[in-house]
N, C-alpha and C positions, 0 to 999 in steps of 0.2 A: 319047165312048167310053160313052156310054149305052147299054143292051142288055139282052138276057135269054141269052143265048148263055150266058156265062160268070158267076163269082160266086166274090167273096172275102169267106170265113168271117170274115175278123179284122174287117170294118166292115160287112160283110150286104150289100155294093153290085155290083149287076146291072150288068154291063159286054158291051161288046160286044168286047174284048180285054183282054189284059193287053199290057203295055208293056217297052221296053227300058229300060235305067237310061239316065235324064237326058232319057228324050224319050217323047212322048204322041203322036207321029206313027209310029214304028217299032214294028210288034208283036212280041209272042213268045209262044209259047204256054205258057212257064210265066216269064214276067217279072215285072215289078212289077205291085201296084192302082198303078194310075193316082189313086187317091183317098188311101188310108192308106200308102202306099209297102212293105205289107207284100210279101217276098219267098214264092217258093214253099215255102222250110223253114218256114215263118212258117205261112205258110195249112196246112202239113199237120201243123203240131203243134198249131195251135189244134184243127183237124179231130180230133184225137188224144183232144187233151184232153176234148171233148165227148161224145165216143164210148167212152172206156176210161178214165176218171177223174169224181173228182165235184169237181174242182179248180175247176169255174166254178158249181157249187153249195154250197161249204162256206164255211164261217168260216173264213179261213188267214192266216198270214204268210208271204208269196210272194218268195221274191229271185229275182231275175231277172241275170244276169251281163251286162255289155254289152248294157242294155237297148235296144230297136228300140221306134221309136217306135210303130208298129202294134200291139203287143203294151201298150206303159206306158199308152196310152191308153184302153185299153178297161179296164185293172186297177186303174187308178187313180179309173176312174168308178164300182169297185163297191166297194159299201158291205160287203162280205163282205170283201174283202183288203185285207189292211196291207201294200203295196206297199212293196221296197225295191229300186229299181234302181241297180246297182251299177257305177263305172265308175274309169279310173284319173283322169279330169279332167271337170267337168262341161260337157258336150256340147248340154246342152238339159234340158227339163222332165221329160223321162225320166228323167233322172241323179238320186237321192235323196241317194245316199252315193257318198264317196271313197273307195276300196281297191283294194287288188290282191286278185285270187284266190288268188293262192298264201298271202297273209296276210290272211281275211277280216277286217274289223273288226266282228267278231258275237260275239256269246258264244254258248257249245256248247250246241246244242239249242233252237235260238229259233226256226228256219226247219220250217214246215211243206212249203212245196213249194220246189224248187229249178230255174229253167231255164238251162241254159249251151248256146246255142246258136250252134254254129262257135266256137266261144270257143278250143278246147282246143289246137289247131292253131298257134293263135300265142303258145303259152305255152311259155316253157324248160323250166321243171318243172310238167310237167302232173299229175304222181303226184300232186306236194303240193298241187296246185291241188284234183285229185281227193280226197286226204283231207280238204281243207277243207270241201267240201262236204259230206261224210260226216260231219264234228265238228259243226258248224252244224244240222247236221239231224236234228228230235227223232227218237227211236224210233218206227220206220214211216213216217218221212218220205218222199218221194219226192224224185227228179234226174230229170227230163228233161234228157238229153243227144242231141245230136248233132254230127257233126265230117264233114268229106271224107272219103271210104273207100273202100276196094277191098276188096274180099272174094278176090281172088284172089293176096294176096301179103300177107305179115307187114307192120307199118309199118314205114316207110322214114323214117331221120333218121341226119343227121350234126351233132351242134351245131357241128361247126368251119367248117361254110360259112355265111359270113354276106353273101354277094353278093345283093342281091338279083334280080339276073338267071338265077343257079345257084337259087336257091331258089324261083324262078317254073316253073324248067323242070324240076325234080325233084318240087314238094311242091306245083303248082299256083300260087300265087301269091307275089310278093313277101313278103308278112309273113308267111307260112307255114312253121314252122320245123320241122315233120314232114307225111306223108304218112300217115294211120292205114291198116292193113290188119286182117285176121282176128283178131289177136290182142288189139286194143281191147278186146275185152269183157273180158278177162282184170286188164286195168288199172283197169278200172271195179270188178270184183270182190276188187282187192286189199285194199281199206281195210274191206271189209266187205260191201258191197254184195250184192245176189239181185240179177241182171240178166235183163234180160227183151228181147232184140234184136224192135222191129216189121219186116220189110221192107217197104220202099215197093212193090218190084216184087211185092208181092201185092196191091196197092189196084185195086179193079176199074177198068179202061180207061175209062167212061164218067166216074167219080170223077175220075182224073185229069184230064182232058179238061176239067167242066167246072169246075174250083176252080185248074188249072191247076199240075199237081203233076209233081214229077219223080220216074223210077222209082229215084233214086241218094240219095235222102234221108229215110235210114232212121232211126229212133229208140230209142234205150235207154231204155228202162225200170226208174231203180234204184231199188231200195228200203231204207232203214235200219234193217237186221236189229234186233229189242227183245234187250235183256240177255240176258235168260231164253231166249230161243232159240239165242240163242251160245254161250252156256255150257252149255247140254243138248246142241249138237251137238260140242262142246270134249270132253265127258265119253264119248262115246260111242267 
């Protein structure tokens, strides 16, 4: 897979093609990196962190919920990052802390940056999970969130649906409990986040091609408001 046509920003590898899951023989324009296993969503977020934040150049404590190896390996190697990879069980070296996103085992205002990438669609009480991210971030802290999203409809969910096949039909995968829609940004705002959506369809075509990006991987840039700002707004 060596070549120069494509590049994975997560590991820096230049390659001939991205590949389908579990196969280095079948290529895919927006598939996996055959070296670090980064998906299109991870390549998109890494590029966003480089271009639009100071995450990669600051001394920070970073929480990644349901950590992905291609991210964890980079962050764990950075002396400027105090990395916490949280999951329900230990599945590899990327998991440093066992816990649930709806009850994070982290004290309030201890985190500078939180990454929550394609997690909330698996969580029954996603509003509680969002509130927990807000609670653990320091004032001014940043949460980067991404989910499967359709902007032509409101969020589709029904807690009574437990059948995996029906969930896959309605929500995209057997493990999903909803399909987010245009109202997702309001859920993120409920605890107090200031939210900006960075739409994937606005990315230049050449950038999408080179890094194997998708047009539906939108990024939600969520800032925890500091207490002074929130109190002033409450008085107006």
